[in-house]
C-alpha positions as CSV (number, residue, x, y, z in Angstrom):
1,M,163.7,144.3,79.9
2,N,163.6,144.2,75.9
3,S,160.3,144.6,75.8
4,T,158.4,148.8,75.7
5,L,156.1,149.9,78.2
6,S,154.0,152.7,77.9
7,V,152.0,154.0,80.3
8,I,148.3,156.1,80.0
9,I,147.2,158.5,83.1
10,L,143.8,160.4,83.3
11,T,144.2,163.2,85.1
12,A,142.3,166.5,86.8
13,N,143.6,168.1,88.9
14,E,145.8,165.8,91.0
15,R,148.6,167.7,92.1
16,L,148.6,166.1,95.3
17,H,149.5,162.0,93.3
18,I,150.9,162.7,90.0
19,R,154.8,163.7,90.6
20,R,154.6,159.7,93.1
21,C,153.1,158.5,90.4
22,I,154.9,159.2,87.4
23,E,158.6,159.4,89.3
24,K,157.6,155.4,90.4
25,I,157.2,154.0,87.0
26,K,158.9,156.4,84.7
27,P,162.2,153.9,84.7
28,L,160.1,151.2,83.5
29,A,158.7,153.0,81.0
30,R,159.4,154.2,77.5
31,E,156.7,157.1,77.2
32,V,154.2,158.4,79.8
33,F,151.0,160.3,78.6
34,V,148.7,162.4,80.9
35,V,145.7,162.9,79.4
36,D,144.2,165.6,81.1
37,C,140.8,167.5,81.8
38,H,142.3,171.3,82.3
39,S,143.6,170.8,85.7
40,T,143.5,174.5,86.8
41,D,145.7,173.3,90.1
42,G,149.4,172.8,88.2
43,T,149.5,169.0,87.4
44,Q,150.4,169.9,84.0
45,A,153.2,171.3,84.7
46,I,154.1,168.6,87.5
47,A,153.9,166.3,84.9
48,Q,156.0,167.6,82.1
49,A,158.7,168.1,84.8
50,C,158.6,164.7,85.8
51,G,159.1,163.5,81.6
52,A,155.7,162.9,81.0
53,R,153.8,164.0,78.0
54,V,150.8,165.9,78.3
55,V,147.7,165.8,76.5
56,E,144.6,168.4,77.1
57,H,141.2,166.7,76.0
58,D,138.1,167.3,77.5
59,W,135.7,165.3,79.7
60,P,133.5,163.0,77.2
61,G,131.6,162.3,80.4
62,N,132.7,158.9,81.7
63,Q,136.2,157.7,82.7
64,A,135.3,154.8,80.2
65,D,135.1,157.2,77.0
66,Q,138.9,159.2,77.6
67,L,140.2,156.3,78.4
68,N,139.3,155.2,75.1
69,W,140.1,158.0,73.3
70,A,143.6,157.9,74.8
71,I,144.1,154.5,74.0
72,D,142.9,154.9,70.0
73,H,144.4,158.5,69.8
74,L,147.8,158.9,71.6
75,P,150.3,157.8,69.4
76,I,152.0,154.8,71.6
77,T,155.1,153.3,71.0
78,G,154.9,150.6,73.2
79,D,154.9,146.7,72.9
80,W,152.7,147.0,76.3
81,V,150.5,149.3,77.8
82,L,149.7,150.3,81.6
83,R,146.6,152.4,82.5
84,L,147.3,154.0,86.5
85,D,145.2,156.4,88.3
86,A,147.4,159.8,89.5
87,D,146.1,158.5,92.9
88,E,148.0,155.0,92.0
89,Y,151.7,153.6,92.2
90,L,153.5,150.4,91.7
91,T,155.2,148.8,94.6
92,D,159.0,147.8,93.8
93,A,158.1,144.3,93.8
94,L,155.7,144.5,91.1
95,K,157.8,146.5,89.3
96,T,160.8,144.1,89.7
97,E,157.8,141.2,88.4
98,I,157.3,143.3,85.2
99,E,160.4,144.2,84.3
100,T,161.8,140.1,85.1
101,K,158.5,138.6,83.5
102,L,157.3,140.6,80.7
103,D,160.1,139.4,78.1
104,A,159.1,135.3,78.8
105,L,155.4,135.7,78.5
106,P,154.2,133.9,75.3
107,A,152.5,135.6,72.3
108,E,149.0,133.9,73.1
109,V,149.0,135.9,76.3
110,A,147.5,139.6,75.4
111,G,146.6,140.8,79.3
112,V,148.3,140.6,82.7
113,T,145.9,141.4,86.2
114,M,147.0,142.3,89.3
115,S,145.7,143.3,92.7
116,F,146.2,146.2,95.3
117,R,146.0,147.5,98.5
118,V,144.8,150.8,99.7
119,V,145.7,153.5,102.3
120,F,143.2,155.1,104.1
121,M,143.6,157.5,106.0
122,G,147.5,156.8,106.6
123,K,147.0,153.1,106.9
124,Q,147.8,150.0,104.5
125,L,144.8,148.0,104.3
126,R,145.5,144.1,104.6
127,F,141.9,143.0,105.5
128,G,138.5,143.7,105.0
129,M,138.3,143.3,101.4
130,P,138.0,140.2,98.8
131,R,141.4,140.0,97.0
132,V,140.7,142.4,93.8
133,E,142.9,142.0,90.3
134,L,142.8,143.9,87.5
135,L,143.4,143.9,84.1
136,R,145.6,147.0,83.9
137,L,148.3,145.6,81.4
138,W,147.8,144.8,78.1
139,R,149.4,144.2,74.7
140,R,149.3,147.4,72.6
141,G,146.5,147.2,70.8
142,L,144.4,144.2,71.9
143,A,142.2,146.0,75.3
144,T,139.5,148.7,75.7
145,C,137.3,149.7,78.6
146,E,133.9,148.7,78.5
147,R,131.8,151.7,78.4
148,R,129.7,151.7,81.8
149,K,128.7,154.2,84.8
150,M,130.3,152.2,87.3
151,D,133.2,149.5,88.1
152,E,134.6,149.8,84.2
153,H,137.2,147.2,83.2
154,M,139.2,146.6,80.9
155,V,138.5,143.7,78.5
156,L,140.4,142.0,75.4
157,T,140.0,143.3,72.1
158,A,141.1,139.4,70.6
159,E,141.3,136.0,71.4
160,G,144.1,135.7,74.2
161,R,145.0,134.4,77.5
162,I,144.9,136.6,80.4
163,V,147.7,136.1,83.7
164,R,148.1,137.1,86.6
165,F,151.3,138.7,88.4
166,N,151.3,138.5,92.3
167,G,152.8,141.7,92.6
168,Y,149.9,144.2,93.9
169,F,149.8,148.5,93.1
170,V,148.6,150.7,95.6
171,D,145.4,153.2,96.0
172,D,147.1,155.7,98.2
173,N,144.4,159.2,97.8
174,R,145.9,162.3,100.1
175,N,143.0,164.1,100.0
176,D,140.8,164.0,103.2
177,L,137.3,162.7,104.1
178,V,134.9,165.6,103.0
179,W,136.7,164.9,99.5
180,W,136.5,160.9,99.9
181,T,132.0,161.6,100.4
182,Q,131.3,164.1,98.1
183,K,133.0,162.1,95.7
184,H,130.9,158.8,96.3
185,L,127.8,160.6,96.7
186,G,128.5,161.1,92.8
187,Y,129.4,157.5,92.5
188,A,126.1,156.6,94.5
189,R,123.9,158.3,91.8
190,R,126.3,156.0,89.1
191,E,125.8,152.6,91.0
192,V,122.0,153.6,91.3
193,E,121.9,153.4,87.1
194,A,124.2,150.7,87.1
195,L,121.8,148.2,89.3
196,Q,119.0,149.3,87.7
197,Q,120.8,148.2,84.5
198,M,122.5,145.1,85.0
199,D,124.7,143.3,82.2
200,S,126.0,140.0,81.8
201,A,130.0,139.9,81.8
202,P,131.3,140.8,77.9
203,P,133.8,138.3,76.6
204,G,137.6,139.1,77.2
205,L,136.8,140.3,81.1
206,S,139.1,138.7,83.3
207,A,137.6,136.0,85.0
208,Q,138.3,137.8,88.3
209,A,136.7,140.9,87.2
210,A,133.8,138.2,85.8
211,R,133.0,136.5,89.1
212,K,132.6,140.0,90.8
213,R,129.8,141.0,88.5
214,R,128.3,137.8,88.9
215,A,128.3,138.6,92.9
216,K,127.0,142.0,92.4
217,G,123.7,140.9,90.4
218,V,123.0,139.0,93.4
219,Y,123.9,141.0,95.6
220,A,121.3,143.5,93.1
221,K,118.8,141.3,94.1
222,L,118.7,141.6,97.9
223,P,116.1,143.1,100.1
224,L,117.3,146.9,100.2
225,F,119.1,148.3,103.3
226,W,119.2,144.6,105.0
227,R,121.9,144.1,102.3
228,S,124.5,147.1,103.4
229,A,124.0,146.0,106.5
230,A,125.3,142.3,105.8
231,Y,127.7,143.9,103.5
232,F,129.5,145.7,106.0
233,L,129.4,143.0,108.1
234,F,130.9,140.6,105.7
235,R,134.0,143.5,105.2
236,Y,134.3,144.0,108.6
237,V,133.9,140.3,110.8
238,V,134.2,137.5,108.1
239,L,137.0,139.4,106.0
240,L,138.9,140.2,109.4
241,G,138.6,144.4,109.2
242,F,138.6,144.5,112.5
243,L,142.5,143.8,112.2
244,D,142.8,146.9,110.3
245,G,142.3,148.8,113.6
246,R,140.1,152.6,113.0
247,A,141.2,153.0,110.1
248,G,139.7,149.4,108.9
249,F,136.4,150.3,110.9
250,L,136.1,153.7,108.7
251,R,136.3,152.4,105.7
252,A,134.2,149.2,106.0
253,F,131.5,151.3,107.5
254,L,131.8,154.1,104.7
255,Q,131.9,151.8,101.8
256,A,130.3,149.2,102.6
257,W,127.6,150.6,105.0
258,W,127.0,154.2,104.8
259,Y,127.3,154.1,101.3
260,R,125.6,151.3,99.3
261,T,122.6,152.3,102.0
262,L,122.7,155.7,100.2
263,V,122.6,153.4,96.6
264,D,119.8,151.8,98.3
265,A,117.9,155.4,99.8
266,L,118.1,156.8,96.3
267,L,116.9,153.3,94.4
268,Y,114.0,153.6,97.2
269,E,113.6,157.2,96.4
270,A,113.2,156.7,92.6
271,A,110.7,153.6,93.1
272,L,108.2,156.0,95.3
273,E,108.4,158.8,92.8
274,T,107.6,156.4,90.0
275,T,104.9,155.5,92.0
276,Q,103.3,158.2,93.2
277,E,103.5,159.5,89.2
278,S,101.6,156.1,88.6
279,A,98.9,157.1,91.1
280,A,99.1,160.9,89.4
281,E,97.9,159.3,86.0
282,P,93.8,160.0,85.5
283,E,91.6,156.9,85.9
284,G,91.8,155.3,82.1
285,A,94.5,157.2,81.1
286,Q,96.9,154.9,78.6
287,H,100.6,155.1,79.9
288,P,103.0,156.5,77.7
289,L,104.9,152.9,77.3
290,E,101.8,150.6,77.2
């Protein structure tokens, strides 16, 4: 492979994952940057021992800003940039595809999407999810991360074509279910804000990500609580999540029904609070937004 590759990994206490992530991508990469947010579990030392360059940066409040800071300020020299989470890694098939196809891409290709699979409770799930393709590989200087509370994607900053590689990468987080549910409690608060401020797909977003954004807009208009039950049935029955056994059931139930019901409950709570505040206003008082 004549094209050079730079890798960006954002971390905060990723001792469980960082070695695996770096070691699996290191043979392809000219340089690996780990942008760390003051980890206290030894993440930095492990990353350095694996040959990565560690840069500490305060958390700016969301992942998009942290990633964009990295894109704008790191001394990246690779022709292409790959973004990975610490609990992700590339399969051998995808690494081979990058190694053999990257040089042959025409100049008008600015980004590459790739799909991913999830390992949940030790089992790689094959069903229960639509195929998700993410723009994770782009020509240096031609992409940025959209600033959103949830479901942020990379978008191209200049005209260019996006192609898809057939290989996939793996999301394999080794933390336990307590960690998973606590993380999704935080996600739920951010998801509420995202659903309250639905926006259209920006230029430069991949076609698959744009379709997902439109689908979420349709979901946002469905009745509270019923939609989470329907989404679970869609994932577990229509998309055959039951074929993944107990892990498939737990993933579909927790992410599609429990989590989505929690988001709806928070939306319902917010609506109740707004109604109560309106009812408490003195009769004839002018509303501050009027």
